[in-house]
C-alpha positions in Angstrom: 260.8 -48.1 110.8 258.1 -50.4 109.8 258.5 -49.3 106.2 262.3 -50.4 106.2 261.3 -53.7 108.1 258.4 -54.1 105.3 260.6 -53.4 102.4 263.3 -56.0 104.2 260.7 -58.4 104.2 259.3 -58.4 100.7 262.9 -58.0 99.3 263.6 -61.6 101.3 260.7 -63.3 100.4 261.0 -62.2 96.6 264.2 -64.1 97.0 263.0 -67.3 97.7 260.4 -66.8 95.0 263.5 -65.9 92.5 264.9 -69.7 93.4 261.5 -71.0 93.6 261.3 -69.6 89.9 264.4 -70.9 89.0 263.2 -74.5 89.9 260.3 -74.1 87.6 262.5 -73.8 84.4 264.6 -76.6 85.5 260.9 -78.5 85.7 259.8 -77.1 82.4 263.2 -78.4 80.9 262.8 -81.8 82.7 259.5 -82.5 81.1 260.0 -81.2 77.5 264.0 -81.3 76.1 265.8 -82.4 79.1 267.7 -86.1 77.9 266.7 -89.0 79.5 270.2 -89.9 81.1 270.0 -86.3 82.8 267.7 -87.2 85.3 270.1 -88.2 87.9 271.7 -85.1 88.0 268.6 -83.0 87.7 267.4 -84.4 90.7 270.5 -83.3 92.6 269.8 -79.8 91.4 266.1 -79.8 92.3 267.0 -80.6 95.4 269.7 -77.7 96.0 267.1 -75.3 94.7 264.3 -76.8 97.1 266.5 -76.6 100.2 268.3 -73.2 99.2 264.2 -71.7 98.7 263.4 -73.3 101.8 266.7 -71.8 104.0 265.7 -68.4 102.7 262.0 -68.7 102.9 262.5 -69.6 106.7 265.0 -67.2 107.8 264.2 -66.2 111.4 264.8 -62.8 110.2 261.7 -63.2 108.4 259.8 -64.3 111.7 261.1 -60.8 113.0 259.9 -58.7 110.5 256.4 -60.3 110.3 256.1 -60.1 114.1 256.9 -56.1 113.9 254.7 -55.5 111.3 251.9 -57.4 112.7 252.6 -55.3 116.1 252.2 -51.7 114.3 249.3 -50.8 112.4 249.1 -51.2 108.4 246.8 -48.7 106.7 247.9 -50.4 103.4 245.8 -52.8 101.8 248.5 -54.7 99.9 250.7 -54.5 102.5 248.3 -56.3 104.9 247.8 -59.0 102.6 251.4 -59.7 102.0 252.0 -59.7 106.0 249.1 -61.9 106.3 250.0 -64.3 103.4 253.8 -64.3 104.0 253.0 -65.4 107.6 250.9 -68.4 106.6 253.6 -69.9 103.9 256.4 -68.9 106.6 254.3 -70.8 109.3 253.9 -73.7 107.3 257.7 -73.6 105.9 259.2 -73.2 109.4 257.3 -76.6 110.4 259.4 -78.6 108.0 262.8 -79.7 108.5 265.0 -78.7 105.7 266.6 -82.2 104.9 262.7 -83.2 104.3 262.3 -80.7 101.7 265.5 -81.3 100.0 264.5 -85.4 99.9 260.9 -84.5 98.7 262.5 -82.3 95.9 265.1 -85.3 95.1 262.7 -87.9 95.1 259.8 -86.6 93.1 262.0 -85.2 90.3 263.6 -88.9 90.3 260.0 -90.4 90.2 258.6 -88.8 87.4 261.1 -90.2 85.1 260.3 -93.5 86.5 256.5 -92.6 86.2 256.9 -91.5 82.4 258.5 -95.2 81.6 256.3 -97.0 83.8 253.4 -95.4 82.0 254.7 -95.9 78.5 255.6 -99.9 79.3 252.5 -100.5 81.2 254.5 -101.6 84.4 253.2 -100.3 87.4 255.6 -102.3 89.6 258.7 -100.4 88.3 256.9 -97.2 89.8 255.4 -98.8 93.2 258.6 -98.1 95.1 258.6 -94.8 94.4 254.9 -93.7 95.0 255.9 -96.0 98.3 258.6 -93.3 99.0 256.5 -90.3 98.0 253.9 -91.3 100.2 255.6 -91.9 103.1 257.4 -88.4 102.3 254.0 -86.8 102.0 252.6 -88.6 105.5 256.0 -87.0 107.0 255.2 -83.6 105.5 251.5 -84.0 107.1 253.0 -84.6 110.4 255.5 -82.2 110.6 252.9 -79.2 109.4 250.2 -80.6 111.8 246.4 -81.0 110.7 243.1 -81.0 113.2 241.1 -84.0 111.8 242.9 -85.5 108.8 246.6 -85.7 107.4 245.2 -85.1 103.9 244.2 -81.5 105.1 247.9 -80.8 105.7 248.9 -81.3 102.4 245.2 -80.0 100.6 246.1 -76.4 102.5 249.2 -75.7 100.3 246.7 -76.1 97.2 243.8 -75.0 98.4 244.4 -72.6 101.9 242.0 -73.0 104.3 239.8 -75.9 102.5 239.4 -79.2 104.5 238.6 -83.0 103.7 235.3 -82.9 105.1 234.2 -79.7 103.6 235.0 -80.8 100.4 233.6 -84.3 100.7 230.0 -82.4 101.3 230.4 -80.6 98.1 231.4 -83.5 96.3 228.6 -85.6 97.6 225.9 -83.0 96.4 227.8 -82.6 93.1 227.8 -86.5 92.5 224.2 -86.8 93.2 222.8 -84.3 90.3 226.1 -85.7 88.1 224.5 -89.0 88.2 221.2 -88.2 87.4 222.5 -86.2 84.6 224.6 -88.5 83.1 221.5 -91.3 83.7 219.3 -89.3 81.6 221.6 -88.5 78.9 222.4 -92.2 78.5 218.8 -92.8 78.2 218.1 -90.5 75.6 219.6 -92.6 72.8 221.0 -89.7 71.0 225.1 -90.4 70.3 227.2 -87.8 68.1 229.4 -89.5 65.3 232.8 -89.1 67.6 234.7 -91.0 64.7 234.9 -87.5 63.0 237.3 -86.5 65.9 239.6 -89.5 64.9 240.4 -88.9 61.4 243.9 -87.7 60.2 244.4 -84.4 62.2 248.3 -83.9 61.3 250.3 -82.9 64.5 252.0 -79.8 62.7 248.6 -78.5 62.0 247.3 -79.0 65.3 250.3 -77.3 66.6 249.5 -74.1 64.2 245.6 -74.1 64.7 246.1 -74.5 68.8 248.6 -71.7 68.9 246.2 -69.4 66.8 243.3 -70.2 69.2 245.7 -69.7 71.9 246.4 -65.8 70.8 242.9 -65.6 70.0 241.2 -65.9 73.4 244.2 -63.6 74.9 247.2 -65.6 75.6 250.4 -63.6 75.0 252.8 -65.2 72.9 255.4 -62.3 73.0 255.5 -63.5 76.9 255.3 -67.3 76.4 255.8 -70.3 74.1 254.2 -73.8 73.7 255.9 -77.2 73.5 255.1 -80.9 73.9 255.6 -83.2 76.8 254.0 -86.4 78.2 251.3 -84.3 80.4 250.4 -81.1 79.4 251.2 -78.4 82.3 251.6 -74.5 82.5 254.7 -73.1 84.1 254.1 -69.3 85.1 257.8 -68.8 85.5 257.9 -65.0 86.0 256.8 -61.7 84.3 256.9 -62.0 80.5 257.7 -65.9 81.0 254.8 -68.1 80.5 255.2 -71.8 79.3 252.4 -73.8 78.3 252.7 -77.7 77.2 250.5 -79.8 75.3 250.4 -83.5 74.1 249.1 -84.5 70.2 248.1 -87.7 68.6 247.7 -87.3 64.7 244.2 -89.3 65.2 242.8 -87.4 68.4 241.9 -84.0 67.7 240.4 -83.6 71.2 243.4 -84.0 72.9 245.8 -81.4 71.3 243.4 -78.6 71.0 241.6 -78.8 74.4 244.9 -79.2 75.9 246.3 -76.0 74.7 242.9 -74.0 75.2 243.0 -75.5 79.1 246.8 -74.9 79.7 246.1 -71.2 77.9 243.3 -70.7 80.6 246.3 -70.8 83.0 248.6 -68.9 81.1 246.1 -65.9 81.0 245.9 -65.8 84.5 249.3 -66.2 84.8 249.9 -63.1 82.2 247.1 -61.3 83.9 248.3 -61.0 87.5 249.7 -57.7 89.0 253.4 -57.9 88.0 254.2 -54.5 89.9 253.9 -57.0 92.5 256.0 -60.3 91.2 257.1 -62.3 94.1 254.8 -61.3 96.8 251.1 -62.7 97.6 249.6 -59.7 95.8 250.8 -61.0 92.5 250.2 -64.4 93.1 247.3 -67.0 92.2 244.8 -67.1 94.8 244.4 -71.0 95.0 244.8 -73.9 92.6 241.1 -74.1 92.8 241.0 -70.6 91.5 243.5 -71.1 88.8 241.9 -74.4 87.9 238.5 -72.2 87.2 240.2 -70.4 84.6 241.3 -73.1 82.4 238.3 -75.2 82.8 236.5 -71.9 81.6 238.3 -71.3 78.9 238.5 -74.7 77.8 235.1 -75.8 78.2 232.7 -72.6 78.8 234.2 -70.8 75.9 236.3 -73.8 73.7 232.9 -76.2 73.6 230.4 -73.5 73.0 228.7 -73.2 69.8 229.7 -69.7 69.3 233.1 -70.5 69.7 232.9 -73.1 66.6 230.5 -70.5 64.8 233.8 -68.7 64.5 236.7 -71.4 64.5 234.7 -74.2 62.7 235.3 -72.7 59.0 239.3 -71.9 60.0 239.6 -75.6 61.1 238.1 -77.4 58.1 240.4 -75.1 56.0 243.2 -75.9 57.9 242.5 -79.6 57.5 241.7 -79.4 54.0 239.4 -82.3 52.4 239.1 -84.2 56.0 235.7 -82.2 57.4 234.4 -81.4 54.1 231.1 -83.5 55.2 230.8 -82.5 58.4 228.3 -79.7 59.5 229.2 -77.0 62.5 226.0 -78.8 64.4 227.5 -82.2 64.4 231.1 -81.1 65.3 230.0 -79.0 68.1 227.6 -82.1 69.2 230.9 -84.1 69.0 233.2 -82.3 71.3 230.6 -82.2 73.5 229.9 -86.0 73.8 229.3 -87.5 77.1 230.2 -90.7 77.7 231.7 -92.6 80.5 235.6 -93.1 79.5 238.8 -94.1 81.0 241.1 -90.9 80.9 240.7 -88.1 83.2 241.8 -85.2 80.8 239.7 -86.3 78.0 236.8 -86.7 79.9 233.5 -84.6 79.0 232.3 -82.0 81.4 229.3 -84.2 83.0 231.6 -87.3 83.7 235.0 -85.6 84.4 234.2 -85.0 88.1 233.8 -88.5 88.7 237.0 -89.0 87.9 238.4 -86.5 90.4 236.3 -87.9 93.5 238.1 -91.2 92.7 241.4 -89.8 92.9 240.0 -87.9 96.0 238.9 -90.9 97.9 241.9 -92.6 97.3 244.8 -90.0 98.2 243.0 -89.7 101.3 243.1 -93.7 102.0 247.2 -93.5 101.1 247.4 -90.8 103.5 245.8 -92.6 106.8 247.6 -95.9 105.7 244.2 -97.7 104.8 245.6 -98.2 101.0 249.2 -99.6 100.5 250.8 -98.0 97.6 251.2 -101.4 96.4 247.6 -102.4 96.1 246.5 -99.2 93.8 246.1 -100.6 91.3 243.2 -103.0 92.5 241.9 -100.1 94.4 241.8 -97.8 91.3 239.8 -100.8 89.1 237.3 -101.5 91.8 236.5 -97.6 92.5 236.2 -97.1 88.8 234.1 -99.9 88.4 231.8 -99.0 90.9 231.7 -95.1 89.7 232.1 -95.1 86.0 231.0 -98.9 85.5 234.4 -99.5 83.6 237.6 -101.6 84.4 240.9 -100.3 82.8 242.2 -102.7 80.4 245.8 -101.4 81.9 247.3 -99.5 84.5 248.8 -97.5 81.9 245.0 -96.3 81.3 244.3 -96.4 84.8 246.1 -95.4 87.8 249.6 -94.7 85.8 247.8 -91.9 83.4 248.0 -89.1 85.8 251.8 -87.4 86.5 250.3 -85.7 89.9 251.9 -88.5 92.5 255.0 -88.9 90.9 255.5 -85.3 91.4 254.4 -85.3 95.2 251.0 -83.6 94.1 248.7 -85.3 97.0 245.9 -82.9 97.6 245.9 -81.8 94.2 243.3 -83.2 92.5 240.1 -81.8 94.0 240.9 -78.6 92.5 240.2 -79.5 89.1 236.4 -80.1 90.5 236.8 -77.2 93.1 237.7 -75.2 89.6 234.9 -76.4 87.3 232.3 -75.1 90.1 234.1 -71.6 90.6 234.2 -71.5 86.5 230.6 -72.2 86.1 229.8 -69.3 88.7 232.4 -66.6 87.3 231.0 -67.4 84.0 227.6 -66.9 84.9 228.2 -63.9 86.6 230.4 -62.7 83.2 227.4 -62.8 81.5 225.2 -61.0 83.7 227.9 -58.1 84.0 228.9 -58.4 80.6 225.5 -59.0 78.3 225.7 -60.9 75.2 228.9 -62.7 75.1 227.9 -65.0 72.7 227.7 -62.5 69.9 231.7 -61.5 70.8 232.6 -65.5 70.4 230.8 -65.5 66.8 233.0 -62.8 66.0 236.5 -64.1 67.4 236.4 -62.0 70.2 237.1 -62.8 73.6 238.6 -59.5 74.9 235.8 -58.2 76.9 235.5 -61.4 78.7 239.2 -61.7 79.2 239.4 -58.2 80.3 236.7 -58.8 83.1 238.5 -61.8 84.1 241.7 -59.5 84.6 240.2 -57.5 86.5 237.9 -59.7 88.9 239.7 -63.0 89.6 243.4 -62.2 88.3 244.7 -58.8 89.4 243.4 -59.2 92.9 246.4 -61.4 93.2 246.2 -63.0 96.9 244.3 -60.4 98.6 241.0 -62.8 99.0 240.8 -66.4 99.8 239.2 -68.5 97.1 235.9 -68.9 99.0 236.1 -65.0 99.7 236.7 -64.2 96.2 234.1 -65.8 94.7 231.4 -64.4 97.2 233.0 -60.9 96.0 232.7 -61.6 92.3 229.4 -63.5 92.3 227.7 -62.2 95.1 227.3 -65.6 96.5 229.1 -68.7 98.1 230.5 -71.6 95.9 227.8 -74.1 95.1 227.6 -76.9 92.6 223.9 -75.5 91.2 225.1 -73.0 88.7 227.6 -75.9 86.9 224.8 -78.1 86.9 222.8 -75.5 85.6 225.2 -74.7 82.9 225.5 -78.4 82.1 222.0 -78.6 81.5 221.4 -75.6 79.3 224.1 -77.1 77.0 223.1 -80.5 77.2 219.3 -80.5 76.7 219.2 -79.3 73.0 221.8 -81.9 72.4 220.3 -85.0 74.0 216.6 -83.9 73.9 216.7 -84.0 77.8 213.1 -83.1 79.3 
């Protein structure tokens, strides 16, 4: 009886995931190839799929099967994990009215197109009504789901199960204090790289070829994925054998294209490293968004901005852009891609200042959810906080509060996972170096298989067998801390900037 009940539960849950997967393809198409006039119809499609998936996920039969399984002993670890995590997802889903789920899906589908146009035209008032709708809907969601302390916790839990705003605030406060000190030391050093070498002519078609080859080299399988362009880069794990990467290019901004590709390829390698035999179940799904971001940030920064990585790739880069970098040394190029300077755009920020961008958004999101900040007042609040935290004032909303897609897609609660990802990445990489030995020599030879294999085994294949914090303890032997990230940054920046 138990075996039959478990199989029924898994089959039904997988159906809801198949609907979600179809929605992922529609969303990917919307951001890559869909004609602008298709936005209205796509919103109807997305609303229908969200409603259908929600109906499948909240079927009373799932609740009955879960209860039956929970009252019987489960000896198999994978089955126990699936029952535990399906219960968490089911309990959240049944609290959400079907109409609310459908309305959120329709609204964010349309809002993303209005956001893209508003960003292009620097026209926040055109997006403001949509942000107002989204914030109202997300408050409604938080109320439906329930929370103990903050409505923000109800949204955060969707991305980082078990995490709370209060807990993250404490972690971020310690990190912020050490980052402020580090950035001040770097500024006081008086040393600056020649970043103009990154703003020369880099033809887009060559950026695509070089970036794709770099992504393949670190382990992304292009027989099971592809790379396209979009307004705001993302990765869509559609399902086994189908993972879509996107990036954006600028012919005079080298960093934007390549590091965007490495970042999304890190996400893709995680998706491709999941146990596909358990696709559609928690055992075959990623642990949390923070863990997912750890993989993208690890490959983008810990590997992609390292000297050993460029010892291998810089000669190829010079060949790809013949004549463009003939007067540039390896050392000056690596210094340039590791430049530390307060800047306006999050996705282009250096590793030391990046987390300040996240803390700013984290604080604004909480204020939006409590009602202390009105959506119409976001530009002013954004600029005030930017001045306070980074001593810069965005010259336009396009370079300020309109720069990210997340709010238009309803992703309130997502931003903190980026900084959690940076923290996890540093701790994981520190442990990988202890376990594997001289990884730098691998990178110099263009060999990334040992690191990828370690990540596949330790981080990817376990799926949701462990929550993020527990996974961190199991892999590194210690709870999450900001010390590994600060140690990594100081080790990198000390020789570049001559720090004490």
